[in-house]
N, C-alpha and C positions, 0 to 999 in steps of 0.2 A: 440478504434478501432474503424472504419465504420463499416455498414453492409458490404460493398465491399470488403473491406481487409480482413475480417472475411471468406466471401466466397471463396475468393481467397485462405487462407489458409487452409481452410477444403477442397476444392477442390484437392489442390498438396498433404495432409493428404493421401486422397484418392488415389491419382495417386501412391503416396510413396506404400501404403497398396496394391496394385494390382502388382507393382513392386516385392515387397518382397514375393508374393506370387507365382510368377515366381522364384524367388529365391530358394524359399523352395521347390518347383518343382523338381529344379534341383539339389540341394545339400542335401535335406534332413533336419533331424532337427539337424544340427550341431551346436556346442556352437555358432559361428558366427550369425548363422540365428536369434538363439535364441536372441542374446543379441539385433541384430537388431530388433525384434518384441518386446521386452523390450522397447526401445528406441522409437519404433512408439507408443506405449500404453503410454508412458511418454509425447509425443508429443501431444497426444488426450487429456489428463488431461489439459494440459497447454493450449490449446487452448479453451478448454471447459471454464476453469479461464478468460482467455481474455474475452471472451465475456461478462462475469459479472463485467470487470473493467470500470469506469466510462472515457472518453477521458481525456487525459492530457489537462490541458489550455495552451496555448503558449500566453503568454503575452510579446510583444515585441520582439519575435524570441528567438533565444538560449540564454541558460546562460553563458555568457562568465566571465572569470576570471578577477578578478582585473588588469587593466592596470599599468605595472610596468615600470618606466622611468629609462632607462640606459644611465647612463651620457658617454658624448663623449670625457672626459678627458683621457690624457695618463696613462696607468696603470703603478704601482712602478715596479722600473727595477730592483728592488730585488727578485721579481717574477722568473725572468729568470737567474736567476745565479745557479750554481752548474749543469749545463748539461742540463736544460729543454728544451724540446723544444717548438717551436710557434707553438699555435693551427694553422692549415692550412699551415704552410708552410711546413711542413713533413721533418722531419729527419735533421735537422740543426744541427750538433753537431761543437764544435771549440770554439775558443774564440771571442767575440762580439767587433767590431771595436768601 
């Protein structure tokens, strides 16, 4: 995480703290307000932990899953017997020609 990203995160947490203070003034010490306060404290702890995490190295972009080749051959017709619907056709019932 860059220092700019960390500063933006800290600024957002501070704005959230101010909003939560306004909610506390309006609603008092309701259970929901206490839970939000606890969530805010957790955010602060996690943000502090992020500051010490070294940046991830991106070599060549995203890690993509293995390339899987799907054959273009016709499917086994026995798969469609016994009143099975064709995927994408939607609700075809009855005998097949």
